[in-house]
PyMOL Python script that loads the backbone (N, CA, C, O; Angstrom):
from pymol import cmd

cmd.read_pdbstr("""\
ATOM      1  N   MET A   1     -33.546   7.871 -27.280  1.00  0.00           N
ATOM      2  CA  MET A   1     -32.932   9.081 -26.794  1.00  0.00           C
ATOM      3  C   MET A   1     -32.276   8.780 -25.455  1.00  0.00           C
ATOM      4  O   MET A   1     -32.919   8.228 -24.561  1.00  0.00           O
ATOM      5  N   SER A   2     -31.027   9.130 -25.308  1.00  0.00           N
ATOM      6  CA  SER A   2     -30.346   8.898 -24.036  1.00  0.00           C
ATOM      7  C   SER A   2     -29.576  10.148 -23.634  1.00  0.00           C
ATOM      8  O   SER A   2     -29.041  10.875 -24.471  1.00  0.00           O
ATOM      9  N   THR A   3     -29.542  10.365 -22.366  1.00  0.00           N
ATOM     10  CA  THR A   3     -28.757  11.453 -21.806  1.00  0.00           C
ATOM     11  C   THR A   3     -27.874  10.877 -20.719  1.00  0.00           C
ATOM     12  O   THR A   3     -28.061   9.738 -20.291  1.00  0.00           O
ATOM     13  N   GLU A   4     -26.925  11.659 -20.281  1.00  0.00           N
ATOM     14  CA  GLU A   4     -26.035  11.199 -19.228  1.00  0.00           C
ATOM     15  C   GLU A   4     -26.246  12.035 -17.986  1.00  0.00           C
ATOM     16  O   GLU A   4     -26.447  13.247 -18.063  1.00  0.00           O
ATOM     17  N   THR A   5     -26.199  11.381 -16.845  1.00  0.00           N
ATOM     18  CA  THR A   5     -26.271  12.098 -15.582  1.00  0.00           C
ATOM     19  C   THR A   5     -25.008  11.814 -14.789  1.00  0.00           C
ATOM     20  O   THR A   5     -24.420  10.737 -14.877  1.00  0.00           O
ATOM     21  N   ARG A   6     -24.612  12.807 -14.018  1.00  0.00           N
ATOM     22  CA  ARG A   6     -23.440  12.637 -13.167  1.00  0.00           C
ATOM     23  C   ARG A   6     -23.872  12.017 -11.851  1.00  0.00           C
ATOM     24  O   ARG A   6     -24.918  12.357 -11.299  1.00  0.00           O
ATOM     25  N   THR A   7     -23.063  11.117 -11.367  1.00  0.00           N
ATOM     26  CA  THR A   7     -23.306  10.543 -10.055  1.00  0.00           C
ATOM     27  C   THR A   7     -21.970  10.283  -9.394  1.00  0.00           C
ATOM     28  O   THR A   7     -20.995   9.936 -10.061  1.00  0.00           O
ATOM     29  N   SER A   8     -21.926  10.448  -8.104  1.00  0.00           N
ATOM     30  CA  SER A   8     -20.670  10.203  -7.408  1.00  0.00           C
ATOM     31  C   SER A   8     -20.886   9.516  -6.075  1.00  0.00           C
ATOM     32  O   SER A   8     -19.926   9.326  -5.329  1.00  0.00           O
ATOM     33  N   ALA A   9     -22.100   9.139  -5.752  1.00  0.00           N
ATOM     34  CA  ALA A   9     -22.382   8.554  -4.447  1.00  0.00           C
ATOM     35  C   ALA A   9     -21.693   7.202  -4.272  1.00  0.00           C
ATOM     36  O   ALA A   9     -21.183   6.912  -3.190  1.00  0.00           O
ATOM     37  N   PHE A  10     -21.667   6.381  -5.302  1.00  0.00           N
ATOM     38  CA  PHE A  10     -21.105   5.048  -5.175  1.00  0.00           C
ATOM     39  C   PHE A  10     -19.882   4.858  -6.061  1.00  0.00           C
ATOM     40  O   PHE A  10     -19.617   3.751  -6.528  1.00  0.00           O
ATOM     41  N   ASP A  11     -19.154   5.909  -6.287  1.00  0.00           N
ATOM     42  CA  ASP A  11     -17.944   5.842  -7.093  1.00  0.00           C
ATOM     43  C   ASP A  11     -16.832   5.215  -6.252  1.00  0.00           C
ATOM     44  O   ASP A  11     -16.532   5.700  -5.162  1.00  0.00           O
ATOM     45  N   ILE A  12     -16.229   4.154  -6.746  1.00  0.00           N
ATOM     46  CA  ILE A  12     -15.201   3.434  -5.990  1.00  0.00           C
ATOM     47  C   ILE A  12     -14.000   4.323  -5.697  1.00  0.00           C
ATOM     48  O   ILE A  12     -13.291   4.110  -4.714  1.00  0.00           O
ATOM     49  N   ARG A  13     -13.771   5.321  -6.549  1.00  0.00           N
ATOM     50  CA  ARG A  13     -12.641   6.221  -6.315  1.00  0.00           C
ATOM     51  C   ARG A  13     -12.826   7.018  -5.034  1.00  0.00           C
ATOM     52  O   ARG A  13     -11.850   7.299  -4.339  1.00  0.00           O
ATOM     53  N   LEU A  14     -14.055   7.385  -4.713  1.00  0.00           N
ATOM     54  CA  LEU A  14     -14.307   8.104  -3.463  1.00  0.00           C
ATOM     55  C   LEU A  14     -14.109   7.203  -2.253  1.00  0.00           C
ATOM     56  O   LEU A  14     -13.606   7.648  -1.220  1.00  0.00           O
ATOM     57  N   ILE A  15     -14.498   5.949  -2.375  1.00  0.00           N
ATOM     58  CA  ILE A  15     -14.296   5.010  -1.273  1.00  0.00           C
ATOM     59  C   ILE A  15     -12.807   4.813  -1.025  1.00  0.00           C
ATOM     60  O   ILE A  15     -12.365   4.799   0.124  1.00  0.00           O
ATOM     61  N   ILE A  16     -12.039   4.664  -2.083  1.00  0.00           N
ATOM     62  CA  ILE A  16     -10.586   4.526  -1.946  1.00  0.00           C
ATOM     63  C   ILE A  16      -9.993   5.796  -1.346  1.00  0.00           C
ATOM     64  O   ILE A  16      -9.105   5.720  -0.496  1.00  0.00           O
ATOM     65  N   ALA A  17     -10.470   6.954  -1.775  1.00  0.00           N
ATOM     66  CA  ALA A  17      -9.963   8.221  -1.247  1.00  0.00           C
ATOM     67  C   ALA A  17     -10.244   8.351   0.243  1.00  0.00           C
ATOM     68  O   ALA A  17      -9.388   8.815   0.997  1.00  0.00           O
ATOM     69  N   VAL A  18     -11.427   7.949   0.671  1.00  0.00           N
ATOM     70  CA  VAL A  18     -11.754   8.029   2.101  1.00  0.00           C
ATOM     71  C   VAL A  18     -10.850   7.101   2.902  1.00  0.00           C
ATOM     72  O   VAL A  18     -10.316   7.494   3.940  1.00  0.00           O
ATOM     73  N   LEU A  19     -10.676   5.875   2.427  1.00  0.00           N
ATOM     74  CA  LEU A  19      -9.836   4.921   3.153  1.00  0.00           C
ATOM     75  C   LEU A  19      -8.382   5.383   3.230  1.00  0.00           C
ATOM     76  O   LEU A  19      -7.782   5.369   4.305  1.00  0.00           O
ATOM     77  N   THR A  20      -7.817   5.790   2.100  1.00  0.00           N
ATOM     78  CA  THR A  20      -6.425   6.243   2.132  1.00  0.00           C
ATOM     79  C   THR A  20      -6.293   7.540   2.925  1.00  0.00           C
ATOM     80  O   THR A  20      -5.265   7.772   3.561  1.00  0.00           O
ATOM     81  N   GLY A  21      -7.312   8.378   2.895  1.00  0.00           N
ATOM     82  CA  GLY A  21      -7.279   9.615   3.672  1.00  0.00           C
ATOM     83  C   GLY A  21      -7.266   9.357   5.166  1.00  0.00           C
ATOM     84  O   GLY A  21      -6.503   9.984   5.901  1.00  0.00           O
ATOM     85  N   VAL A  22      -8.110   8.432   5.619  1.00  0.00           N
ATOM     86  CA  VAL A  22      -8.147   8.098   7.051  1.00  0.00           C
ATOM     87  C   VAL A  22      -6.816   7.497   7.483  1.00  0.00           C
ATOM     88  O   VAL A  22      -6.253   7.898   8.502  1.00  0.00           O
ATOM     89  N   TYR A  23      -6.313   6.540   6.713  1.00  0.00           N
ATOM     90  CA  TYR A  23      -5.020   5.944   7.047  1.00  0.00           C
ATOM     91  C   TYR A  23      -3.906   6.991   7.010  1.00  0.00           C
ATOM     92  O   TYR A  23      -3.017   6.979   7.861  1.00  0.00           O
ATOM     93  N   GLY A  24      -3.950   7.880   6.044  1.00  0.00           N
ATOM     94  CA  GLY A  24      -2.932   8.923   5.946  1.00  0.00           C
ATOM     95  C   GLY A  24      -2.948   9.865   7.137  1.00  0.00           C
ATOM     96  O   GLY A  24      -1.894  10.230   7.658  1.00  0.00           O
ATOM     97  N   ILE A  25      -4.139  10.259   7.570  1.00  0.00           N
ATOM     98  CA  ILE A  25      -4.240  11.149   8.733  1.00  0.00           C
ATOM     99  C   ILE A  25      -3.750  10.444   9.989  1.00  0.00           C
ATOM    100  O   ILE A  25      -3.015  11.031  10.784  1.00  0.00           O
ATOM    101  N   VAL A  26      -4.152   9.185  10.173  1.00  0.00           N
ATOM    102  CA  VAL A  26      -3.715   8.435  11.357  1.00  0.00           C
ATOM    103  C   VAL A  26      -2.198   8.296  11.372  1.00  0.00           C
ATOM    104  O   VAL A  26      -1.567   8.535  12.402  1.00  0.00           O
ATOM    105  N   LEU A  27      -1.607   7.914  10.250  1.00  0.00           N
ATOM    106  CA  LEU A  27      -0.152   7.743  10.210  1.00  0.00           C
ATOM    107  C   LEU A  27       0.585   9.064  10.378  1.00  0.00           C
ATOM    108  O   LEU A  27       1.644   9.102  11.005  1.00  0.00           O
ATOM    109  N   THR A  28       0.047  10.140   9.832  1.00  0.00           N
ATOM    110  CA  THR A  28       0.684  11.444   9.997  1.00  0.00           C
ATOM    111  C   THR A  28       0.658  11.878  11.455  1.00  0.00           C
ATOM    112  O   THR A  28       1.657  12.379  11.973  1.00  0.00           O
ATOM    113  N   VAL A  29      -0.470  11.689  12.117  1.00  0.00           N
ATOM    114  CA  VAL A  29      -0.557  12.035  13.544  1.00  0.00           C
ATOM    115  C   VAL A  29       0.395  11.169  14.357  1.00  0.00           C
ATOM    116  O   VAL A  29       1.082  11.667  15.248  1.00  0.00           O
ATOM    117  N   LEU A  30       0.438   9.875  14.054  1.00  0.00           N
ATOM    118  CA  LEU A  30       1.382   8.998  14.755  1.00  0.00           C
ATOM    119  C   LEU A  30       2.822   9.432  14.506  1.00  0.00           C
ATOM    120  O   LEU A  30       3.637   9.444  15.428  1.00  0.00           O
ATOM    121  N   GLY A  31       3.131   9.782  13.285  1.00  0.00           N
ATOM    122  CA  GLY A  31       4.488  10.208  12.960  1.00  0.00           C
ATOM    123  C   GLY A  31       4.879  11.505  13.635  1.00  0.00           C
ATOM    124  O   GLY A  31       6.037  11.686  14.011  1.00  0.00           O
ATOM    125  N   LEU A  32       3.921  12.415  13.794  1.00  0.00           N
ATOM    126  CA  LEU A  32       4.230  13.708  14.410  1.00  0.00           C
ATOM    127  C   LEU A  32       4.296  13.649  15.929  1.00  0.00           C
ATOM    128  O   LEU A  32       5.141  14.306  16.538  1.00  0.00           O
ATOM    129  N   PHE A  33       3.412  12.869  16.549  1.00  0.00           N
ATOM    130  CA  PHE A  33       3.266  12.968  17.996  1.00  0.00           C
ATOM    131  C   PHE A  33       3.603  11.711  18.781  1.00  0.00           C
ATOM    132  O   PHE A  33       3.865  11.807  19.980  1.00  0.00           O
ATOM    133  N   VAL A  34       3.609  10.541  18.165  1.00  0.00           N
ATOM    134  CA  VAL A  34       3.751   9.302  18.925  1.00  0.00           C
ATOM    135  C   VAL A  34       5.078   8.595  18.660  1.00  0.00           C
ATOM    136  O   VAL A  34       5.579   7.897  19.541  1.00  0.00           O
ATOM    137  N   THR A  35       5.642   8.753  17.505  1.00  0.00           N
ATOM    138  CA  THR A  35       6.850   8.026  17.131  1.00  0.00           C
ATOM    139  C   THR A  35       8.024   8.450  18.007  1.00  0.00           C
ATOM    140  O   THR A  35       8.311   9.637  18.161  1.00  0.00           O
ATOM    141  N   SER A  36       8.690   7.455  18.573  1.00  0.00           N
ATOM    142  CA  SER A  36       9.836   7.733  19.448  1.00  0.00           C
ATOM    143  C   SER A  36      11.136   7.714  18.643  1.00  0.00           C
ATOM    144  O   SER A  36      11.177   7.275  17.493  1.00  0.00           O
ATOM    145  N   ALA A  37      12.181   8.199  19.281  1.00  0.00           N
ATOM    146  CA  ALA A  37      13.498   8.212  18.636  1.00  0.00           C
ATOM    147  C   ALA A  37      13.995   6.794  18.385  1.00  0.00           C
ATOM    148  O   ALA A  37      14.693   6.543  17.402  1.00  0.00           O
ATOM    149  N   ASP A  38      13.636   5.863  19.276  1.00  0.00           N
ATOM    150  CA  ASP A  38      14.035   4.469  19.099  1.00  0.00           C
ATOM    151  C   ASP A  38      13.392   3.870  17.847  1.00  0.00           C
ATOM    152  O   ASP A  38      14.038   3.124  17.111  1.00  0.00           O
ATOM    153  N   GLU A  39      12.131   4.196  17.609  1.00  0.00           N
ATOM    154  CA  GLU A  39      11.451   3.693  16.409  1.00  0.00           C
ATOM    155  C   GLU A  39      12.046   4.295  15.140  1.00  0.00           C
ATOM    156  O   GLU A  39      12.138   3.623  14.112  1.00  0.00           O
ATOM    157  N   ILE A  40      12.448   5.557  15.212  1.00  0.00           N
ATOM    158  CA  ILE A  40      13.081   6.196  14.052  1.00  0.00           C
ATOM    159  C   ILE A  40      14.441   5.561  13.780  1.00  0.00           C
ATOM    160  O   ILE A  40      14.822   5.381  12.624  1.00  0.00           O
ATOM    161  N   ASP A  41      15.172   5.221  14.836  1.00  0.00           N
ATOM    162  CA  ASP A  41      16.458   4.544  14.655  1.00  0.00           C
ATOM    163  C   ASP A  41      16.284   3.171  14.007  1.00  0.00           C
ATOM    164  O   ASP A  41      17.118   2.753  13.203  1.00  0.00           O
ATOM    165  N   LYS A  42      15.206   2.471  14.353  1.00  0.00           N
ATOM    166  CA  LYS A  42      14.944   1.155  13.758  1.00  0.00           C
ATOM    167  C   LYS A  42      14.662   1.254  12.261  1.00  0.00           C
ATOM    168  O   LYS A  42      14.886   0.298  11.519  1.00  0.00           O
ATOM    169  N   SER A  43      14.173   2.403  11.824  1.00  0.00           N
ATOM    170  CA  SER A  43      13.824   2.563  10.408  1.00  0.00           C
ATOM    171  C   SER A  43      14.871   3.384   9.661  1.00  0.00           C
ATOM    172  O   SER A  43      14.536   4.153   8.760  1.00  0.00           O
ATOM    173  N   ALA A  44      16.124   3.222  10.033  1.00  0.00           N
ATOM    174  CA  ALA A  44      17.261   3.856   9.356  1.00  0.00           C
ATOM    175  C   ALA A  44      17.198   5.380   9.414  1.00  0.00           C
ATOM    176  O   ALA A  44      17.623   6.057   8.477  1.00  0.00           O
ATOM    177  N   GLY A  45      16.671   5.919  10.510  1.00  0.00           N
ATOM    178  CA  GLY A  45      16.655   7.363  10.703  1.00  0.00           C
ATOM    179  C   GLY A  45      15.543   8.099   9.975  1.00  0.00           C
ATOM    180  O   GLY A  45      15.556   9.327   9.900  1.00  0.00           O
ATOM    181  N   VAL A  46      14.586   7.362   9.442  1.00  0.00           N
ATOM    182  CA  VAL A  46      13.480   7.975   8.701  1.00  0.00           C
ATOM    183  C   VAL A  46      12.191   7.770   9.496  1.00  0.00           C
ATOM    184  O   VAL A  46      11.915   6.674   9.982  1.00  0.00           O
ATOM    185  N   ASN A  47      11.415   8.832   9.617  1.00  0.00           N
ATOM    186  CA  ASN A  47      10.121   8.726  10.288  1.00  0.00           C
ATOM    187  C   ASN A  47       9.119   8.146   9.283  1.00  0.00           C
ATOM    188  O   ASN A  47       8.422   8.872   8.574  1.00  0.00           O
ATOM    189  N   ILE A  48       9.075   6.818   9.251  1.00  0.00           N
ATOM    190  CA  ILE A  48       8.268   6.102   8.250  1.00  0.00           C
ATOM    191  C   ILE A  48       6.792   6.466   8.356  1.00  0.00           C
ATOM    192  O   ILE A  48       6.133   6.676   7.337  1.00  0.00           O
ATOM    193  N   ASN A  49       6.266   6.542   9.575  1.00  0.00           N
ATOM    194  CA  ASN A  49       4.843   6.856   9.739  1.00  0.00           C
ATOM    195  C   ASN A  49       4.510   8.226   9.153  1.00  0.00           C
ATOM    196  O   ASN A  49       3.494   8.382   8.476  1.00  0.00           O
ATOM    197  N   LEU A  50       5.351   9.203   9.408  1.00  0.00           N
ATOM    198  CA  LEU A  50       5.095  10.548   8.912  1.00  0.00           C
ATOM    199  C   LEU A  50       5.122  10.591   7.385  1.00  0.00           C
ATOM    200  O   LEU A  50       4.207  11.133   6.765  1.00  0.00           O
ATOM    201  N   TRP A  51       6.152  10.031   6.783  1.00  0.00           N
ATOM    202  CA  TRP A  51       6.283  10.104   5.328  1.00  0.00           C
ATOM    203  C   TRP A  51       5.235   9.261   4.613  1.00  0.00           C
ATOM    204  O   TRP A  51       4.727   9.660   3.565  1.00  0.00           O
ATOM    205  N   THR A  52       4.909   8.103   5.169  1.00  0.00           N
ATOM    206  CA  THR A  52       3.859   7.281   4.564  1.00  0.00           C
ATOM    207  C   THR A  52       2.504   7.963   4.697  1.00  0.00           C
ATOM    208  O   THR A  52       1.701   7.929   3.765  1.00  0.00           O
ATOM    209  N   GLY A  53       2.242   8.579   5.841  1.00  0.00           N
ATOM    210  CA  GLY A  53       0.994   9.311   6.031  1.00  0.00           C
ATOM    211  C   GLY A  53       0.864  10.465   5.060  1.00  0.00           C
ATOM    212  O   GLY A  53      -0.202  10.674   4.482  1.00  0.00           O
ATOM    213  N   LEU A  54       1.936  11.214   4.875  1.00  0.00           N
ATOM    214  CA  LEU A  54       1.894  12.329   3.926  1.00  0.00           C
ATOM    215  C   LEU A  54       1.701  11.837   2.491  1.00  0.00           C
ATOM    216  O   LEU A  54       0.979  12.457   1.711  1.00  0.00           O
ATOM    217  N   ALA A  55       2.345  10.731   2.149  1.00  0.00           N
ATOM    218  CA  ALA A  55       2.168  10.167   0.803  1.00  0.00           C
ATOM    219  C   ALA A  55       0.726   9.711   0.590  1.00  0.00           C
ATOM    220  O   ALA A  55       0.172   9.903  -0.492  1.00  0.00           O
ATOM    221  N   LEU A  56       0.117   9.112   1.608  1.00  0.00           N
ATOM    222  CA  LEU A  56      -1.278   8.685   1.481  1.00  0.00           C
ATOM    223  C   LEU A  56      -2.220   9.876   1.361  1.00  0.00           C
ATOM    224  O   LEU A  56      -3.224   9.800   0.653  1.00  0.00           O
ATOM    225  N   ILE A  57      -1.912  10.964   2.038  1.00  0.00           N
ATOM    226  CA  ILE A  57      -2.735  12.170   1.907  1.00  0.00           C
ATOM    227  C   ILE A  57      -2.622  12.732   0.489  1.00  0.00           C
ATOM    228  O   ILE A  57      -3.617  13.196  -0.069  1.00  0.00           O
ATOM    229  N   VAL A  58      -1.434  12.697  -0.094  1.00  0.00           N
ATOM    230  CA  VAL A  58      -1.259  13.153  -1.477  1.00  0.00           C
ATOM    231  C   VAL A  58      -2.049  12.254  -2.433  1.00  0.00           C
ATOM    232  O   VAL A  58      -2.698  12.750  -3.354  1.00  0.00           O
ATOM    233  N   VAL A  59      -1.996  10.940  -2.219  1.00  0.00           N
ATOM    234  CA  VAL A  59      -2.765  10.010  -3.054  1.00  0.00           C
ATOM    235  C   VAL A  59      -4.257  10.294  -2.917  1.00  0.00           C
ATOM    236  O   VAL A  59      -4.993  10.251  -3.903  1.00  0.00           O
ATOM    237  N   THR A  60      -4.701  10.582  -1.705  1.00  0.00           N
ATOM    238  CA  THR A  60      -6.106  10.924  -1.476  1.00  0.00           C
ATOM    239  C   THR A  60      -6.497  12.161  -2.262  1.00  0.00           C
ATOM    240  O   THR A  60      -7.548  12.184  -2.903  1.00  0.00           O
ATOM    241  N   LEU A  61      -5.672  13.180  -2.220  1.00  0.00           N
ATOM    242  CA  LEU A  61      -5.963  14.405  -2.965  1.00  0.00           C
ATOM    243  C   LEU A  61      -6.003  14.149  -4.467  1.00  0.00           C
ATOM    244  O   LEU A  61      -6.828  14.729  -5.172  1.00  0.00           O
ATOM    245  N   LEU A  62      -5.122  13.287  -4.958  1.00  0.00           N
ATOM    246  CA  LEU A  62      -5.140  12.947  -6.383  1.00  0.00           C
ATOM    247  C   LEU A  62      -6.437  12.230  -6.769  1.00  0.00           C
ATOM    248  O   LEU A  62      -7.006  12.505  -7.826  1.00  0.00           O
ATOM    249  N   PHE A  63      -6.904  11.319  -5.922  1.00  0.00           N
ATOM    250  CA  PHE A  63      -8.169  10.644  -6.195  1.00  0.00           C
ATOM    251  C   PHE A  63      -9.330  11.628  -6.201  1.00  0.00           C
ATOM    252  O   PHE A  63     -10.211  11.539  -7.056  1.00  0.00           O
ATOM    253  N   VAL A  64      -9.342  12.564  -5.260  1.00  0.00           N
ATOM    254  CA  VAL A  64     -10.428  13.548  -5.200  1.00  0.00           C
ATOM    255  C   VAL A  64     -10.406  14.445  -6.437  1.00  0.00           C
ATOM    256  O   VAL A  64     -11.458  14.752  -6.997  1.00  0.00           O
ATOM    257  N   VAL A  65      -9.225  14.863  -6.862  1.00  0.00           N
ATOM    258  CA  VAL A  65      -9.118  15.677  -8.079  1.00  0.00           C
ATOM    259  C   VAL A  65      -9.593  14.877  -9.289  1.00  0.00           C
ATOM    260  O   VAL A  65     -10.279  15.413 -10.158  1.00  0.00           O
ATOM    261  N   TRP A  66      -9.235  13.612  -9.346  1.00  0.00           N
ATOM    262  CA  TRP A  66      -9.661  12.747 -10.444  1.00  0.00           C
ATOM    263  C   TRP A  66     -11.187  12.633 -10.489  1.00  0.00           C
ATOM    264  O   TRP A  66     -11.785  12.707 -11.562  1.00  0.00           O
ATOM    265  N   VAL A  67     -11.808  12.456  -9.336  1.00  0.00           N
ATOM    266  CA  VAL A  67     -13.270  12.359  -9.285  1.00  0.00           C
ATOM    267  C   VAL A  67     -13.913  13.669  -9.724  1.00  0.00           C
ATOM    268  O   VAL A  67     -14.933  13.658 -10.414  1.00  0.00           O
ATOM    269  N   ARG A  68     -13.330  14.793  -9.334  1.00  0.00           N
ATOM    270  CA  ARG A  68     -13.901  16.090  -9.701  1.00  0.00           C
ATOM    271  C   ARG A  68     -13.735  16.378 -11.196  1.00  0.00           C
ATOM    272  O   ARG A  68     -14.635  16.935 -11.824  1.00  0.00           O
ATOM    273  N   LEU A  69     -12.582  15.998 -11.769  1.00  0.00           N
ATOM    274  CA  LEU A  69     -12.334  16.279 -13.182  1.00  0.00           C
ATOM    275  C   LEU A  69     -13.048  15.302 -14.113  1.00  0.00           C
ATOM    276  O   LEU A  69     -13.511  15.698 -15.182  1.00  0.00           O
ATOM    277  N   ARG A  70     -13.142  14.052 -13.726  1.00  0.00           N
ATOM    278  CA  ARG A  70     -13.770  13.019 -14.559  1.00  0.00           C
ATOM    279  C   ARG A  70     -14.856  12.304 -13.763  1.00  0.00           C
ATOM    280  O   ARG A  70     -14.655  11.166 -13.338  1.00  0.00           O
ATOM    281  N   PRO A  71     -15.993  12.942 -13.555  1.00  0.00           N
ATOM    282  CA  PRO A  71     -17.049  12.299 -12.751  1.00  0.00           C
ATOM    283  C   PRO A  71     -17.639  11.088 -13.466  1.00  0.00           C
ATOM    284  O   PRO A  71     -17.615  10.991 -14.693  1.00  0.00           O
ATOM    285  N   LEU A  72     -18.155  10.190 -12.679  1.00  0.00           N
ATOM    286  CA  LEU A  72     -18.807   9.005 -13.206  1.00  0.00           C
ATOM    287  C   LEU A  72     -20.106   9.416 -13.881  1.00  0.00           C
ATOM    288  O   LEU A  72     -20.923  10.124 -13.292  1.00  0.00           O
ATOM    289  N   ARG A  73     -20.294   8.972 -15.110  1.00  0.00           N
ATOM    290  CA  ARG A  73     -21.514   9.317 -15.846  1.00  0.00           C
ATOM    291  C   ARG A  73     -22.265   8.028 -16.175  1.00  0.00           C
ATOM    292  O   ARG A  73     -21.706   7.080 -16.727  1.00  0.00           O
ATOM    293  N   ILE A  74     -23.522   8.027 -15.826  1.00  0.00           N
ATOM    294  CA  ILE A  74     -24.371   6.872 -16.080  1.00  0.00           C
ATOM    295  C   ILE A  74     -25.389   7.252 -17.145  1.00  0.00           C
ATOM    296  O   ILE A  74     -26.119   8.229 -16.976  1.00  0.00           O
ATOM    297  N   PRO A  75     -25.453   6.497 -18.243  1.00  0.00           N
ATOM    298  CA  PRO A  75     -26.438   6.833 -19.284  1.00  0.00           C
ATOM    299  C   PRO A  75     -27.856   6.534 -18.802  1.00  0.00           C
ATOM    300  O   PRO A  75     -28.121   5.492 -18.202  1.00  0.00           O
ATOM    301  N   VAL A  76     -28.749   7.464 -19.078  1.00  0.00           N
ATOM    302  CA  VAL A  76     -30.162   7.303 -18.743  1.00  0.00           C
ATOM    303  C   VAL A  76     -30.931   7.251 -20.049  1.00  0.00           C
ATOM    304  O   VAL A  76     -30.841   8.170 -20.864  1.00  0.00           O
ATOM    305  N   HIS A  77     -31.681   6.188 -20.252  1.00  0.00           N
ATOM    306  CA  HIS A  77     -32.445   6.012 -21.482  1.00  0.00           C
ATOM    307  C   HIS A  77     -33.899   6.374 -21.226  1.00  0.00           C
ATOM    308  O   HIS A  77     -34.513   5.886 -20.277  1.00  0.00           O
ATOM    309  N   HIS A  78     -34.442   7.229 -22.076  1.00  0.00           N
ATOM    310  CA  HIS A  78     -35.846   7.608 -21.997  1.00  0.00           C
ATOM    311  C   HIS A  78     -36.571   6.983 -23.176  1.00  0.00           C
ATOM    312  O   HIS A  78     -36.161   7.147 -24.325  1.00  0.00           O
ATOM    313  N   ASP A  79     -37.635   6.275 -22.894  1.00  0.00           N
ATOM    314  CA  ASP A  79     -38.436   5.694 -23.970  1.00  0.00           C
ATOM    315  C   ASP A  79     -39.364   6.757 -24.526  1.00  0.00           C
ATOM    316  O   ASP A  79     -40.008   7.492 -23.777  1.00  0.00           O
ATOM    317  N   GLU A  80     -39.425   6.830 -25.846  1.00  0.00           N
ATOM    318  CA  GLU A  80     -40.289   7.820 -26.476  1.00  0.00           C
ATOM    319  C   GLU A  80     -41.759   7.433 -26.343  1.00  0.00           C
ATOM    320  O   GLU A  80     -42.630   8.296 -26.461  1.00  0.00           O
ATOM    321  N   GLU A  81     -42.052   6.163 -26.103  1.00  0.00           N
ATOM    322  CA  GLU A  81     -43.426   5.704 -25.971  1.00  0.00           C
ATOM    323  C   GLU A  81     -44.058   6.140 -24.656  1.00  0.00           C
ATOM    324  O   GLU A  81     -45.282   6.225 -24.559  1.00  0.00           O
ATOM    325  N   ASP A  82     -43.245   6.415 -23.647  1.00  0.00           N
ATOM    326  CA  ASP A  82     -43.760   6.717 -22.319  1.00  0.00           C
ATOM    327  C   ASP A  82     -44.169   8.166 -22.135  1.00  0.00           C
ATOM    328  O   ASP A  82     -44.601   8.534 -21.043  1.00  0.00           O
ATOM    329  N   THR A  83     -44.057   8.982 -23.128  1.00  0.00           N
ATOM    330  CA  THR A  83     -44.435  10.385 -22.971  1.00  0.00           C
ATOM    331  C   THR A  83     -45.943  10.496 -22.886  1.00  0.00           C
ATOM    332  O   THR A  83     -46.661   9.872 -23.667  1.00  0.00           O
ATOM    333  N   SER A  84     -46.424  11.284 -21.946  1.00  0.00           N
ATOM    334  CA  SER A  84     -47.868  11.398 -21.737  1.00  0.00           C
ATOM    335  C   SER A  84     -48.477  12.549 -22.525  1.00  0.00           C
ATOM    336  O   SER A  84     -49.701  12.640 -22.623  1.00  0.00           O
ATOM    337  N   ALA A  85     -47.671  13.415 -23.080  1.00  0.00           N
ATOM    338  CA  ALA A  85     -48.191  14.552 -23.841  1.00  0.00           C
ATOM    339  C   ALA A  85     -48.587  14.088 -25.239  1.00  0.00           C
ATOM    340  O   ALA A  85     -47.800  13.421 -25.910  1.00  0.00           O
ATOM    341  N   PRO A  86     -49.798  14.430 -25.691  1.00  0.00           N
ATOM    342  CA  PRO A  86     -50.203  14.043 -27.050  1.00  0.00           C
ATOM    343  C   PRO A  86     -49.469  14.875 -28.092  1.00  0.00           C
ATOM    344  O   PRO A  86     -49.062  16.006 -27.825  1.00  0.00           O
ATOM    345  N   HIS A  87     -49.308  14.311 -29.268  1.00  0.00           N
ATOM    346  CA  HIS A  87     -48.587  15.004 -30.341  1.00  0.00           C
ATOM    347  C   HIS A  87     -49.530  15.568 -31.334  1.00  0.00           C
ATOM    348  O   HIS A  87     -49.104  16.187 -32.309  1.00  0.00           O
TER     349      HIS A  87
END
""", "prot")
cmd.dss("prot")
cmd.show_as("cartoon", "prot")
cmd.util.cbc("prot")
cmd.orient("prot")
């Protein structure tokens, strides 16, 4: 007899989501408050930090939605011999 339990503590998707989320927030803050006009001119007039940060935040949200919709399931096997109740 086996049943499945949900677990998400060590799901690699959550680790990836945290990493991309942190990088996305840092780049978004840099793009909004630190990027100078000279740096924007070097990147063909595009605020690369801002757009990359926003894209990473979107990727993070997609990973979180994926984890919520399809959680990791680990099969748990119960041995019938180990039951302590008499039959």
